[in-house]
N, C-alpha and C positions, 0 to 999 in steps of 0.2 A: 503493498498498500504504501502514494505517494501521497505525504503531511506535510508536503513543505508549501509554506505559507511565501508570498509574493508579493507581502506589503513591506517595510522599513524594518531592521533588525534593529534593537537596543539590546549595547552590550555595552553590563555592568562592573568594572574593573578594569574597565579598558585604557587602562596605565602601564599591565602588566605586558612581560612581550607575551603571551600566550593572548590576553585580551588585544594585543594591537594586530597579532597574527590573523584572528580571527575576524578583526577589520576586512583585513585584507584579502583574506579570501569570502566572505559573502560582500565586500564590495565587487570583487573581480565577475562575481557572478550574476551584477549585474542589480542586486539591492543597497538599496540605499539602507545606508549606516548611520544611528547616533549614535559615538564617541561619550559613557557617562563613568566619571570619578569624582575624588574629592579633591585630588587636586588637575581638575582641567583643563587647566594650564599650560601644564605640560604637553599635553596633545594636540596645539593650535598645529605642528609642522607636520604629523601623524595624517591632518584635516587637510591642507593645503593637500598634502602630495596624495590623498589618497582620490580626490575629487579631481585631480590633475590628469592623475593616473589613470583614473577609471572610465570617469565621466559622468561621473552614482552626484545625487545628494549626500552629503556627507556634514553632520552637524553636531554640536557639543555640549552634554547639560550636566551640571555641577549634582551630583549624587554622594550622599553619605548614608552606605550602607547604616551604620549604628544608629544615626534620627531617624527611629523606624517610627516615631510620630510625624514623622513628614513623608513620608511615602506616599502613601495617596495625593499627596500635596503634588508630587516628582513627578509624578505621572501623569497628573492634570496638564503643568504644567508643556507636557509634551505636544498639547491637541492631542489627536487622533492614535487613537492607541497603536504601537507598533505589530504586528502582525509574528515576528519572532523576539523572545527577551532571551539571551545569556547572560547569567550570573559569574562573572568569571574571581567574582569578590573572593579572596583569601588572605588569612596572613599565618606564616607556620610561629613565630613567637618563639620562644627559648624553651625548651619545656625542663631544665633544672631551670630557670627562674618562673616556670611556671609551678612548681612544687613546691616552691618558696614564698609564692606572692600571690595570693588568692583573686588579687587585683589584674597582673601581669595574663591566670589562668583564663580569669573570665570576658577578659578582651578576644584572646584567643577562640572561646565558646562563643560567643556574642557575634565575630566577626565573618565566623567559618558556619555557623550553625541558624544562630538566630535573625540575625540581617537580614542574610541570603533569603530565608521560612519565610519573615516578613514582607519583604519588597514582590515575593512571588507568590503567596496569599494574597497580596492584594490583587495582584498581574492574573490570578488566576483566575476570581467572584469574576474580571472586566472582562476577560476573555468569555469564559462559559456564558455570559450573558448575551457575547457576543453570537456567541456559535462555532468560534475557529478562534487559531491562534497554537502557536507553539515554544513551550518553557524549557529550557535547556539549564541543568545544573551545571558544573565540574563540581565535581567533588573528589575523592582520594581511595588511593587503596588502602591506606592506608587506614580507611574508616572499616574496610573487614575486617579485622582483627587487633584488640590493643596491644601493643607493643611496645615495651618501655619505653624506647629511643624518642617516643612522640605519642603518647597517648594521649594527652590533653587538647593536641591536633586534632589525631584521630577519634578521638570521640565526639569530637565534633562534628568531624566529618560522618563519622558512623550514623548520626544522629540527622545530618542532612539529609544522606542519600537515602534515609528509612522515611525523612520525611519528602522527600521526593515519588519514592515509591506510593506511598499512601496515599497520596495525589496522583497521583497517573491512573493506579484502581478506580478513586473517585468519578474521577476525569473521562474517565472509559465510555464512550459515547456520546460524550457532549461536542464533540467536536474540537478539541485542546491536547492535545501532546505533549508529555511529558518526559523529557531525557536525559538521564542521568550517564553522565561523562566521566572515568576514572583512567588519568593518562597515564601514573607512575610516575615515575621519576622525569623530566625535561629541562632540556640544557637549556639555562635562565641565566640571566645575569643577575640570579641569587643560589646560583647553584653553579658558577663560575669557580675552578679552582679544585671543585670537589671531585675525588675519584667514582664515578659511576658510574657501572657495567654497562659500555655499549649495546648489549643485547636489551637492555631491558631500558635504553633512557632513547627520550623522542623529540626531536626538535619541534618548537612550537608551530612555527608552519604545519608539521605532519598532526599535530594537535588539531589544528583550527583545519584543515582536511577533513580532517576523522568529525567534527562537530557537522560540520556542514553532509559530510555524506549520509552520515545516521538520520540528518531531518532528511533530504531528499528520500532515504528509506525509512520511515518510520520508525527507525528503531525503539529500544526502550532503553536498553541501559548497553554500554559498552567502554571496555578497556581498549584503550589508544593502541597498545601492542595486546593483540592478542595472549604470548606470552604470560602478560597479568593473570589471565585470567584462572591458566594453569598452575602458577606462584600462589597465590595467596588461595586458591583449592586445596592444594597441599598443605600450606601454612594454618588454614581454615582446621582441616582435622587432624590437628595434634591431639591426641587429649592432653587434658590443663596439666598432667603430671608431669609431662614433659616437655608441653612450649613451655612451663615457667621456668625451664632448668635451660631454652635456648637461649644465644645470645642476636638474631637476628631480630 
């Protein structure tokens, strides 16, 4: 089934490398794009590049995922509700800091779950009333099972994945599709210098194309690199008594 929309695409968290790549992928496909972020002025060069390179309408919008009381007003400010909304918002934080500081942990949880869930909830209700739309959430393999190295971040992504799953079931038959994307490792500015396994590490453009393809094909849940589905299936299948002794 082809669930692809033809209207504009709103990208929340567009200052990230993945967000920028997604903007280019959709603009290249001929879709008007709206780049939204808290420090939206950083996207002005991208806006001009996209408009010139692809000849599509490109707009900027200031958006703070943590200011949940203004999410409805934010969507109102866009005028017509976009056909596709992609939430790339995320904040890894520091696991050691989150373990010691509840405020730091809360920021990670709100940035990766509560905030994204809030804006997508408002959008979902409006799309359902309209009768069509696509919601795409960038989650993480870290949410498949809590691990010591990043369990605060992972727990938030687990909540987000569960939220998207429930919303997908709720909206089934409404004309609104909900897609969960799990990229795994991605080579970005944030991971520069890290020794990441090549077989498990995607490029931002690879993630962007996977997102676009998922919308075109009407997918529900995708792992950007399919090998991650096997990796996480093995990790999730480990008995707890064994898992707690592992270090990955």
